[in-house]
C-alpha positions, -999 to +999 in steps of 0.1 A: -260-513-455-268-479-440-295-458-457-285-427-477-307-399-465-288-371-482-306-351-509-290-332-538-306-298-542-317-287-577-290-259-576-262-284-567-274-309-593-275-282-620-239-271-611-227-307-611-242-313-645-224-283-659-191-296-645-197-330-661-205-315-695-175-292-695-146-308-713-121-285-695-132-297-660-106-316-641-110-352-632-113-343-595-141-319-602-159-344-623-155-370-596-170-346-570-198-337-593-207-373-600-206-380-562-231-352-556-254-366-583-254-402-569-272-390-537-308-403-536-336-377-541-362-375-513-393-396-521-425-385-504-452-411-503 
């Protein structure tokens, strides 16, 4: 399985969270927001 190196920025994560909490958001918008939030954060060791 390929590694997911993409990172969701804090700004994008905040916007996605607002979409997911909004009951008036469309299903497509919620799907896109959830997709953005499933990206792995960068982990520095």
